N, C-alpha and C positions, 0 to 999 in steps of 0.2 A: 244290464247288458244281456242281450238274447243268448240263449244257450248254444245256438248253432251259428257259426261264423265262417263264411266262405270267402276266399281271396282268389281272384283271377288276375293273371298277368298276360296282357296282350300287347302286341308290337305296335299296332296302328289303330286309329279310329276305324271302325267297321268290322275288324276281326272279331270283336266280342259278340256282335249281333249274328254274324254268319255262322260261327262255329259253336257258340255257347249261349245264344240269346234265349232260347226256350228254357234251358236249365236255369239261367239267372232269374228269369221271370217267375218260374215255378217256386224257387226257393225264397224269393222275396215274398211271394203271395202266401207262403207257408210260415212266414215270420222269421226267417233266417236273416242275419245281417250279411249283405253281399257287398264286398269291396272290389272295385275294378281299378287296377293300375294299368295305365296306358304308357308305353315307353317312348313314343314319338308322336308328333302331330300329323304324320302321314304326308309330309311335304312333297314326296315324289309320286303320289298317286296320279293315275291317268284319269282325267276328267271326262265324264260321259256327255252331259248336256252341252250342246253347242253354245248356249247363252252363258255358260260358266267357263268356257274354254280359256278365257283370259287369265283365270286364276292359276292354271298350270304353267302359263307362259310368263307369269310375273317373276321378275328377277329378285324380288324382295320377299319371296316365300309367302305370298298372299294366300296360297291354298291352305297352309297349316292353320292359321287363325280361323279361316272359314270352317275348317273341319272340326274345330273345337265346338262350334255351335251345332254342327251335325251330331257330334258325339253327345252333347248335352241333351238334345232332343231324343236320341236313341235311348239314352239311360232313362229318361222320363217315361218312354214307352214301356221299358222293361221294369220300371219301378225302382231302379237302382238309384239311391240317394248318395252313395259314397263312391265317387269317381275321383281319381287322382292321377296326375302325371308323375312319372318316375323322377324323383329329385325335385323338379319344378317344371312348370310349363316351358317347353322348348329347350330343356337342358340337353337333350340329345335329339339328333335329327334323323329322319327317315333316310336309310342308306340306299334305297332303291334295290332293284334286283341284283343278284349275284353277278359280279364282273363288270358292272357299269361304273362310270366315272364318279358318281355320287358316293360310292363305297369309300372313297378316299377323302371325302369332305372332313375337315377337322372335327366337326361335331357329330359325325355319323355314329349312330348307335353301335354299328358293327365294330367301330374302333374304340368303344368305351372301355376304360380300365375295368376289369371284371370285379375286383374288390370294391372299387369306388361305387359302381352301379349297384352291386349287391348290398353295399352298406346302406344305400338309400332305401332299398326294399326292406332291409332289416328294420329300419325305423318304423315302417308301416306295419310289419309283422308284429313287432313288440307293442305297438299301440293297439292294433285291432285284435291280436291274439287269436288268429283263425285256427280251427282244427283242420281245415282242408285248403290245399293250394292246388290250383289248376293252371297249367301252361302247356306249351307244345312239347313234343319229343325232341331228341337231340338232332334230328334232321329238320326241325322247324316245320314239320308236316310235309312241306313241299320244297324245302331248300332255300327259302328266303333268308338272307343273312340276318335280318332283324328278328325273325322268328327263332333262328338258331341261337342268337344272342339272348333273347328272352328266356330260352330254356337254360342257358348257361348261368345267367344272372339269378334266375329263380332257384336253380339247383344249389348254387353257392350260398344264396341267402337262406335257404332251408337249413344248411349246415351252420352258418354263422349266427343265425338268430338264437340258436340253442347254446351258443358258446358264451359263458359268463365273462370271459376275458376279452370279448370283442365289443367295442362300442359302448354306448350308454343305454340305460334302460334295463329292465328285468329280462333275463333270457326267456325264450319261449320255444317249445318244441312242437312243431306242427305234426299232427298225427298221421295225415295221409297226403301224399303228393301224387297228383294225377297228370297224365298226358291226354290231350284231346286226341280223338281218333275217329276215323270213318271206316266202318267195316266194309270189306270187299263185297259182301253180299248186298249191302245197302247200295253200293255204287252200281252193281249189276242191275238191281231192281229199279233204281232211278233211271239208268240208261234205257231200260225197257219202257218205262213210263214216258220218258221224253220222246222216244221213237214213236210210240203209239199216239202221242199228241202232236206229232210232226214238228217238234221243236228241235232246232239245231243243237247238237251236243257233240262232245268228243267221242269219236267213233273208235278210238284205239281200244284194244282188248283191255278190260279192267285189270286182268292179272299181270299185264305187261307194264302198267303204269307205275312210276317210281314213288307213289304215295298210296295211302290206304293201308288198312291193317287186316291181317288174317283174322277171321272170325274167332278162331280159338285163342287169339291173343287179347281180345277185347274182354275186359273184366267187368265192365259196368255199363248198364243201359238205363238212361234216365228218360222215362216216358213223360214228356212234357207237352204232349199234343194239345191239351186244353189251353196252352199259352202260345200256340203257333201264331195267333193273331197279334200278340205283343211282339213276337219276333219279326213278323213281316212289317209291322209298323216301324220298328226300330231300323230295319233294313231300308225302308223307304226314306227314313230320316237321313241316311247317308247317300243323298241323291247324286253327289258328285261321283260316287264310286259304284253304285248299284242301281240297276233298273229292275223293278219288281212287277211281275204279272202273275199273281197268285194262281197256282202254287210254285211258279218258277221264278228264277231270278237270273241275272247275268251281270258279269263284270264288264270291263271295257272291251274284252274280246268278243262280246255278244254271243258267247257260247252258253247255252241253257244249263242250269243246274236246278235241282229240286230243293226247296226250303224244307228242312227236316224238323219235325216236332219231337222225334226220338233222337237223342244225342248220345254218343258213345264215348267212353273213356277207357284208359288203361291205367291201372294202379301201379305206379312205379316204385313207391315206397310206402310202408305202412302195412297194417294188418287188414287183410281182406275180410269184409263182412260176409254174412251168409248169402249164398247164391240162390235165386229163386227162378222158376220158369217165367218167361215173358208172357204177357196176356195173350190168350188164344185169339184166333182170327174172328170167332163168333162174337167176341166182346170188343172188337175193333183193334185187336193186337196185330202184330206183324206175323205171328205164327212161326217164328224162328225156333229151331231146335237147340237153343242155348240157355243154360242156366247162368245167370249173372247177378251181381249186385244190382239192386234197383234204387239205391240211396247212397249218395256220396258220403254220408255220415254213418253208414252201416258199420257196426262193430266198434264205434267209439263210445267209451264210457266216461 
């Protein structure tokens, strides 16, 4: 078994590629074992291509099974060979955005019993024995109920996996627990780039947006720009949900976003590794005045 093992918990197919795709591809290429746990099939996703619109309108949840194939193709692009669904395929269903009727579906992930769902994740943790776990913060980054639930389930599983009195298998203590993050400075820079390229984007003041992290709160910066091609290929695989025009992409709202090869995280639990300056502009770096971890496994012995 490889010495470095990374576990990511995402709510729906495509979340992994948008937020952490470059990181995943980088660590796979460097020989780490990367495990992706996806909590739902994304049955409530809004379909972009007109020729696939019938999938969203199907009353038998045809979109979910279709997105399984998209996820498999995305994982292949990232080099990820260990992808699993929480519990089993279709155990929990996409809850949709906060406040919509699908929140009340009996299989909605938002309604899942916390210890039951966490228990399924504990099984994966004790099998894989990762040193690092990544998921969203307690707001789910932007308030999606399934993202919030993914955080709650991951946080509970982090605790239960180390408890010898819970469940079967040998207990395992994960060393570092991370939240995904997008630094406010990155959001500002992306908005400027989108404006310069005449790409439609959200014009709201970045500082007023209810998501994004203060730069001083971001602990970890993973420079995975050599793998941005893998990330873009993975995003293209999710064709029902994402349209890609390198280096931009858009979801069903057709609002432009920048595909990022440098991905940020906040260490929520565990010992922070040494912080180092980011690469300078002259070597292709962002030139930001921040010292951060540059390795998710930093400080783990």
